[in-house]
C-alpha positions in Angstrom: 0.2 -0.2 -0.1 1.4 3.5 -0.8 1.3 6.0 2.3 1.5 9.2 0.1 -0.6 11.1 -1.9 -0.2 11.0 -5.6 0.3 14.9 -5.3 2.8 15.4 -2.8 6.5 14.4 -3.4 7.4 11.2 -1.3 11.3 12.8 -0.7 11.5 16.2 0.8 12.6 19.1 -1.6 16.0 18.6 -2.3 18.1 20.1 -5.2 18.6 17.9 -8.5 21.7 16.7 -7.8 20.5 14.7 -4.8 18.0 13.4 -6.8 20.1 12.2 -8.9 22.5 10.8 -6.8 19.8 8.5 -4.8 18.1 7.6 -7.6 21.3 6.2 -9.0 22.6 5.1 -5.7 19.3 3.1 -5.1 18.5 1.6 -8.4 22.3 0.2 -8.8 22.2 -1.3 -5.2 18.7 -2.6 -6.4 19.8 -4.2 -9.6 23.3 -5.3 -7.8 21.3 -7.3 -5.2 19.4 -9.1 -8.4 22.4 -9.7 -10.2 24.3 -11.0 -7.3 21.5 -13.4 -6.2 20.6 -11.6 -3.2 17.3 -10.8 -4.6 15.5 -13.1 -6.6 12.4 -11.9 -8.3 8.9 -13.3 -7.7 6.7 -13.8 -11.0 4.8 -10.8 -9.9 7.9 -8.6 -9.9 8.6 -9.8 -13.3 5.3 -8.9 -15.0 5.3 -5.6 -12.9 8.8 -4.6 -14.5 7.7 -6.0 -17.9 4.7 -3.9 -17.5 6.8 -0.9 -16.0 8.6 -1.2 -19.2 5.7 -1.0 -21.6 4.4 2.1 -20.1 7.5 4.2 -20.0 8.4 3.4 -23.3 10.5 6.8 -24.4 9.3 6.3 -28.1 12.3 8.6 -29.1 13.6 6.8 -32.4 16.6 5.5 -31.0 18.3 9.0 -30.2 20.5 9.4 -27.3 20.0 12.0 -25.0 19.6 14.9 -24.6 16.9 15.0 -26.4 17.0 18.6 -26.9 15.6 18.9 -30.7 12.4 18.0 -29.0 10.0 20.0 -27.4 9.9 20.5 -23.9 6.3 19.0 -23.5 7.6 15.7 -24.8 10.7 15.6 -22.8 9.3 16.5 -19.5 6.4 14.2 -20.5 8.9 11.3 -20.8 10.2 11.8 -17.4 6.6 12.5 -15.6 5.1 9.5 -17.1 7.5 7.2 -14.8 6.4 8.9 -11.5 2.5 8.0 -12.3 3.5 4.1 -13.8 5.6 3.7 -10.4 2.7 4.9 -8.1 0.8 2.3 -10.0 3.4 -0.6 -10.1 3.5 0.0 -6.2 0.1 -0.3 -5.9 -0.4 -3.8 -7.9 2.5 -5.3 -6.0 1.3 -3.9 -2.6 4.8 -2.1 -2.2 5.2 1.2 -0.3 7.5 3.9 -2.3 10.1 5.5 0.6 12.1 8.4 0.5 15.8 7.6 -0.7 17.5 10.9 -0.9 20.1 11.2 2.1 19.7 7.7 2.8 22.4 4.8 1.9 21.0 1.4 0.6 24.2 -0.1 2.2 22.8 0.4 5.4 19.5 -1.5 5.2 19.1 -4.2 7.8 16.8 -6.1 5.5 17.5 -7.4 1.8 17.1 -5.0 -0.8 14.1 -5.5 -3.4 11.4 -4.2 -5.4 10.4 -1.4 -3.0 14.0 -0.1 -3.3 14.0 -0.2 -6.9 11.0 1.6 -7.4 11.7 4.1 -4.7 15.2 4.5 -5.9 13.9 5.4 -9.5 10.4 7.6 -8.2 13.4 10.0 -6.7 13.6 11.5 -10.1 10.7 10.5 -11.5 8.5 13.0 -9.4 11.1 15.7 -10.4 9.5 15.2 -13.8 6.0 16.3 -12.1 7.4 19.1 -10.4 9.2 20.4 -13.9 5.9 19.7 -15.7 4.3 22.4 -12.8 7.0 24.7 -13.2 6.3 24.2 -17.2 2.9 25.1 -16.9 3.1 27.5 -14.8 5.3 29.2 -17.1 3.2 28.8 -19.9 0.0 30.6 -18.1 2.7 33.6 -17.4 3.8 33.8 -21.1 0.3 33.9 -22.2 -0.7 36.3 -19.4 2.1 38.8 -20.5 0.7 38.3 -24.2 -3.1 38.8 -23.1 -2.0 42.3 -21.5 0.5 43.0 -24.1 -1.0 41.5 -27.7 1.6 43.4 -29.9 4.6 41.8 -28.1 5.3 38.2 -29.5 4.9 35.7 -27.3 7.5 34.8 -25.3 10.0 31.6 -26.1 9.0 28.8 -23.2 12.7 27.3 -23.1 13.8 30.6 -22.6 11.4 31.8 -19.9 12.1 28.0 -18.1 16.1 28.8 -18.4 15.2 32.2 -16.5 13.0 30.6 -13.7 15.6 27.8 -13.2 18.9 28.2 -14.6 20.0 24.8 -14.3 16.7 23.7 -15.9 18.4 22.4 -19.6 21.0 20.8 -18.0 19.2 19.0 -15.4 16.6 17.6 -17.7 19.5 16.5 -19.9 20.8 14.3 -16.7 17.6 13.1 -16.1 17.0 11.8 -19.8 20.5 9.6 -19.5 19.2 8.6 -15.9 15.7 7.2 -18.2 16.8 6.6 -21.7 19.5 5.4 -23.7 22.1 2.6 -23.4 22.4 1.3 -19.6 19.8 3.6 -18.6 16.5 2.4 -17.6 15.3 2.1 -20.8 17.1 -1.5 -20.7 15.5 -2.1 -17.2 14.3 -5.5 -18.3 17.7 -6.3 -19.6 19.1 -6.3 -16.2 17.0 -9.0 -14.9 17.3 -11.5 -17.3 
């Protein structure tokens, strides 16, 4: 059972570097435990992972990240979709997502498993939801400005996002590398077979 609201973050607000580090560390620990034989996937876990892979297909045509030639809407959508899919996966398996930022998986006193893998990925996926909200707010502000000053050309979304969050483009590219491309979560099922 998931204990958090689908609209509130699991982790306390943290900077992107902490989110990325936690996602990488927990995901790596879970994959390592499975590959070392410390975690044997159940049939339910295998089916859930297969569904996660299908539901998060990035549909990027094989291009490597960053996908900066594409709309920010599409780029954020790929990452944001992971959050909802992971919440559904956790519900389907009866697992709890838990905060991982600031905690070290090597200190667990229990075997690492599916809740840890999903929570590790979720640490970064929920950032996609926050970025989505930032993008929508920025679009609303650009539209309001255009309504107030109709003679001016509409503002550029990428530029407006960069003004609001200067590291946005770099952080988005780092998140894309985590989720897509060779050796990323795009290859999740390959790690388990």
